[in-house]
C-alpha positions as a Markdown table, in Angstrom:
| # | Residue | x | y | z |
|---|---|---|---|---|
| 1 | Met | 35.6 | 43.1 | -10.7 |
| 2 | Arg | 34.5 | 41.9 | -7.4 |
| 3 | Ser | 30.9 | 43.3 | -7.8 |
| 4 | Thr | 30.7 | 41.5 | -11.3 |
| 5 | Arg | 31.6 | 38.2 | -9.7 |
| 6 | Ala | 29.0 | 38.7 | -6.9 |
| 7 | Ala | 26.3 | 39.7 | -9.4 |
| 8 | Leu | 27.1 | 36.6 | -11.5 |
| 9 | Leu | 27.0 | 34.4 | -8.5 |
| 10 | Leu | 23.6 | 35.8 | -7.5 |
| 11 | Val | 22.3 | 35.2 | -11.0 |
| 12 | Leu | 23.5 | 31.6 | -10.9 |
| 13 | Met | 22.1 | 31.0 | -7.5 |
| 14 | Ala | 18.7 | 32.3 | -8.6 |
| 15 | Phe | 18.5 | 29.9 | -11.5 |
| 16 | Val | 20.3 | 26.8 | -10.4 |
| 17 | Pro | 17.7 | 25.7 | -7.7 |
| 18 | Ser | 14.8 | 26.1 | -10.2 |
| 19 | Ala | 16.6 | 24.1 | -12.9 |
| 20 | Gly | 15.8 | 20.9 | -11.0 |
| 21 | Cys | 12.1 | 21.3 | -11.4 |
| 22 | Phe | 12.5 | 21.1 | -15.2 |
| 23 | Ala | 14.6 | 18.0 | -15.2 |
| 24 | Pro | 12.7 | 14.9 | -16.5 |
| 25 | Ser | 11.9 | 12.3 | -13.9 |
| 26 | Ala | 9.4 | 9.5 | -13.3 |
| 27 | Gly | 8.0 | 7.6 | -10.4 |
| 28 | Leu | 5.5 | 5.0 | -9.5 |
| 29 | Tyr | 1.8 | 6.1 | -9.6 |
| 30 | Gln | 0.7 | 7.7 | -6.4 |
| 31 | Pro | -3.0 | 7.1 | -5.4 |
| 32 | Ala | -5.2 | 10.2 | -4.8 |
| 33 | Ser | -6.7 | 9.3 | -1.5 |
| 34 | Glu | -6.1 | 7.1 | 1.6 |
| 35 | Arg | -8.8 | 4.7 | 0.4 |
| 36 | Glu | -7.1 | 4.4 | -3.0 |
| 37 | Phe | -3.7 | 4.1 | -1.4 |
| 38 | Asp | -4.9 | 1.0 | 0.5 |
| 39 | Leu | -6.5 | -0.5 | -2.6 |
| 40 | Phe | -3.4 | 0.1 | -4.7 |
| 41 | Ala | -1.3 | -1.6 | -2.1 |
| 42 | Arg | -3.5 | -4.7 | -2.1 |
| 43 | Ala | -4.6 | -4.9 | -5.8 |
| 44 | Arg | -2.9 | -7.1 | -8.3 |
| 45 | Arg | -1.6 | -5.4 | -11.4 |
| 46 | Asp | -0.1 | -8.4 | -12.9 |
| 47 | Val | -3.3 | -10.1 | -13.9 |
| 48 | Thr | -4.6 | -8.9 | -17.3 |
| 49 | Pro | -8.0 | -9.3 | -18.9 |
| 50 | Asp | -6.8 | -12.1 | -21.2 |
| 51 | Thr | -5.7 | -14.0 | -18.1 |
| 52 | Ile | -9.2 | -13.8 | -16.7 |
| 53 | Arg | -10.8 | -14.8 | -20.1 |
| 54 | Ala | -8.4 | -17.8 | -20.4 |
| 55 | Ala | -9.0 | -19.0 | -16.9 |
| 56 | Asp | -12.5 | -18.2 | -15.8 |
| 57 | Ala | -13.7 | -15.4 | -13.6 |
| 58 | Ser | -14.3 | -18.0 | -10.9 |
| 59 | Ala | -10.5 | -18.5 | -10.6 |
| 60 | Glu | -10.7 | -15.7 | -8.0 |
| 61 | Pro | -7.5 | -13.7 | -8.5 |
| 62 | Gly | -8.8 | -11.3 | -5.9 |
| 63 | Leu | -8.7 | -7.5 | -6.1 |
| 64 | Leu | -7.4 | -6.1 | -9.4 |
| 65 | Ala | -6.3 | -2.7 | -10.6 |
| 66 | Trp | -6.8 | -2.1 | -14.3 |
| 67 | Ala | -6.2 | 1.0 | -16.4 |
| 68 | Gly | -7.8 | 2.1 | -19.6 |
| 69 | Val | -9.9 | 4.8 | -21.3 |
| 70 | Leu | -13.5 | 5.3 | -20.5 |
| 71 | His | -15.5 | 4.7 | -23.7 |
| 72 | Ser | -19.1 | 4.6 | -22.6 |
| 73 | Val | -21.5 | 5.4 | -19.7 |
| 74 | Glu | -24.8 | 3.6 | -20.1 |
| 75 | Pro | -27.5 | 4.7 | -17.8 |
| 76 | Gly | -30.5 | 2.4 | -17.1 |
| 77 | Pro | -34.1 | 3.4 | -18.0 |
| 78 | Asp | -34.7 | 5.5 | -14.9 |
| 79 | Pro | -32.5 | 7.6 | -12.6 |
| 80 | Ser | -32.5 | 5.0 | -9.8 |
| 81 | Ser | -31.4 | 2.1 | -12.1 |
| 82 | Thr | -27.9 | 0.7 | -12.7 |
| 83 | Ile | -25.4 | 2.7 | -14.6 |
| 84 | Thr | -22.7 | 0.7 | -16.6 |
| 85 | Phe | -19.3 | 2.1 | -17.2 |
| 86 | Lys | -17.3 | 0.5 | -20.1 |
| 87 | Val | -13.5 | 0.9 | -20.2 |
| 88 | Glu | -11.1 | 0.0 | -23.0 |
| 89 | His | -8.1 | -1.7 | -21.3 |
| 90 | His | -4.6 | -0.4 | -22.1 |
| 91 | Tyr | -1.3 | -1.6 | -20.9 |
| 92 | Trp | 0.4 | 0.7 | -18.4 |
| 93 | Asp | 3.6 | 0.2 | -16.4 |
| 94 | Trp | 2.2 | 2.3 | -13.5 |
| 95 | Val | 4.9 | 5.0 | -14.1 |
| 96 | Val | 4.0 | 8.7 | -14.1 |
| 97 | Asp | 6.4 | 10.9 | -16.0 |
| 98 | Tyr | 7.2 | 14.4 | -14.5 |
| 99 | Gly | 9.0 | 16.1 | -17.4 |
| 100 | Thr | 8.2 | 19.4 | -18.8 |
| 101 | Gln | 5.2 | 18.0 | -20.8 |
| 102 | Thr | 1.7 | 18.1 | -19.5 |
| 103 | Thr | 1.1 | 14.5 | -20.4 |
| 104 | Arg | 2.0 | 12.4 | -17.3 |
| 105 | Ile | 0.7 | 8.9 | -18.1 |
| 106 | Leu | 2.1 | 7.1 | -21.2 |
| 107 | Leu | -0.2 | 4.2 | -22.0 |
| 108 | Ser | 0.5 | 1.7 | -24.7 |
| 109 | Pro | -2.0 | 1.9 | -27.6 |
| 110 | Arg | -2.4 | -1.8 | -27.1 |
| 111 | Gly | -4.5 | -3.6 | -24.4 |
| 112 | Glu | -6.8 | -6.5 | -23.9 |
| 113 | Gly | -10.3 | -5.3 | -24.8 |
| 114 | Thr | -13.2 | -4.0 | -22.8 |
| 115 | Phe | -14.1 | -4.4 | -19.2 |
| 116 | Gln | -17.0 | -2.9 | -17.3 |
| 117 | Phe | -18.4 | -2.2 | -13.9 |
| 118 | Ser | -21.9 | -1.3 | -12.9 |
| 119 | Leu | -23.3 | 0.9 | -10.0 |
| 120 | Thr | -26.5 | 2.2 | -8.6 |
| 121 | Gly | -27.2 | 5.0 | -6.1 |
| 122 | Lys | -25.4 | 8.2 | -5.3 |
| 123 | Glu | -21.9 | 7.1 | -6.2 |
| 124 | Ala | -23.1 | 5.9 | -9.6 |
| 125 | Ala | -24.9 | 9.3 | -10.2 |
| 126 | Trp | -21.8 | 11.2 | -9.1 |
| 127 | Leu | -19.5 | 9.1 | -11.4 |
| 128 | Ala | -21.9 | 9.4 | -14.3 |
| 129 | Asp | -22.0 | 13.2 | -13.9 |
| 130 | Asn | -18.2 | 13.7 | -13.5 |
| 131 | Ala | -16.8 | 11.0 | -15.9 |
| 132 | Gln | -15.9 | 12.2 | -19.4 |
| 133 | Ile | -15.7 | 9.8 | -22.3 |
| 134 | Gly | -12.0 | 9.6 | -23.1 |
| 135 | Asp | -10.8 | 10.0 | -19.5 |
| 136 | Phe | -8.0 | 7.8 | -18.4 |
| 137 | Thr | -9.6 | 5.5 | -15.8 |
| 138 | Ile | -8.1 | 3.3 | -13.1 |
| 139 | Val | -10.6 | 0.8 | -11.8 |
| 140 | Tyr | -10.2 | -1.4 | -8.7 |
| 141 | Gly | -12.5 | -4.5 | -8.8 |
| 142 | Val | -12.9 | -8.2 | -8.6 |
| 143 | Pro | -13.7 | -10.2 | -11.7 |
| 144 | Lys | -17.4 | -11.3 | -11.7 |
| 145 | Asp | -18.1 | -12.6 | -15.2 |
| 146 | Val | -16.9 | -12.9 | -18.8 |
| 147 | Leu | -19.8 | -11.8 | -21.0 |
| 148 | Pro | -20.4 | -13.6 | -24.4 |
| 149 | Asp | -18.7 | -10.7 | -26.3 |
| 150 | Gly | -15.5 | -11.1 | -24.2 |
| 151 | Thr | -16.2 | -8.1 | -22.0 |
| 152 | Ile | -15.1 | -8.7 | -18.4 |
| 153 | Glu | -17.5 | -7.5 | -15.7 |
| 154 | Leu | -15.9 | -6.4 | -12.5 |
| 155 | Leu | -17.5 | -6.0 | -9.1 |
| 156 | Tyr | -16.8 | -2.4 | -8.5 |
| 157 | Val | -14.7 | -1.3 | -5.5 |
| 158 | His | -13.3 | 2.1 | -6.6 |
| 159 | Ala | -12.4 | 4.1 | -9.7 |
| 160 | Arg | -10.4 | 7.2 | -10.5 |
| 161 | Gly | -10.7 | 9.3 | -13.6 |
| 162 | Ile | -7.9 | 11.5 | -15.0 |
| 163 | Pro | -8.5 | 14.0 | -17.7 |
| 164 | Glu | -7.7 | 13.1 | -21.3 |
| 165 | Ser | -5.0 | 15.9 | -21.4 |
| 166 | Arg | -2.9 | 14.0 | -18.9 |
| 167 | Tyr | -2.2 | 10.8 | -20.8 |
| 168 | Ala | -1.0 | 9.7 | -24.3 |
| 169 | Leu | -1.4 | 6.6 | -26.3 |
| 170 | Asp | 1.1 | 7.5 | -29.0 |
| 171 | Val | 4.5 | 7.8 | -27.2 |
| 172 | Trp | 5.4 | 4.2 | -26.2 |
| 173 | Asp | 4.1 | 0.9 | -27.5 |
| 174 | Tyr | 4.5 | -2.0 | -25.2 |
| 175 | Asp | 2.9 | -5.3 | -24.3 |
| 176 | Ala | 1.6 | -7.1 | -21.2 |
| 177 | Asp | 5.1 | -8.4 | -20.4 |
| 178 | Phe | 6.6 | -4.9 | -20.3 |
| 179 | Ala | 3.6 | -3.5 | -18.4 |
| 180 | Val | 4.1 | -6.2 | -15.7 |
| 181 | Arg | 7.9 | -6.5 | -15.7 |
| 182 | Gly | 8.8 | -2.9 | -16.7 |
| 183 | Gln | 12.4 | -2.1 | -17.7 |
| 184 | Gly | 13.4 | -5.8 | -17.5 |
| 185 | Ser | 11.4 | -6.5 | -20.7 |
| 186 | Pro | 12.8 | -5.7 | -24.2 |
| 187 | Arg | 9.3 | -5.3 | -25.5 |
| 188 | Gln | 9.0 | -1.5 | -25.6 |
| 189 | Ile | 9.1 | 0.7 | -28.7 |
| 190 | Arg | 9.2 | 4.5 | -28.7 |
| 191 | Leu | 6.6 | 5.8 | -31.2 |
| 192 | Arg | 7.5 | 9.5 | -30.9 |
| 193 | Pro | 9.3 | 12.0 | -28.7 |
| 194 | Phe | 7.2 | 13.8 | -26.2 |
């Protein structure tokens, strides 16, 4: 009897500590480098593309952090020319979900159109070689201009790409208010379980 209890206790002890790693949890996005950590701390995430379009890029909101999906990389005519990266903005509450699913970032399917940044040199070549169309992209930049088609051009400061397998656009639907205010906003609709 005593040995049965001891064996049961050992089995429980072996499984209980590991159960915590399967429990769903979430937390604020954590930047990948010291440089990004500094930028993330300083960047405004409450200014959206429509705010810039309505005001004027010269309103100078300062450094922004915007999230979206990379939809084109447009190289110039020769290898040393400017490369333009176009990103489709999506609302994001900057929360990363650590459940049992591989999808960590749950973007809204909605957003506020296209923004872009341009680069030359080694960093541009590296980004162009490593960026994949469809990657989730976080861009840190300062608004420079609103183009005639409504695309916002950012002065590039930093970008981070995250593979397509790590985000979803079909789990939550929310608007700018929810993306900025988070759980305090009633404007979030679950589209499907994950």
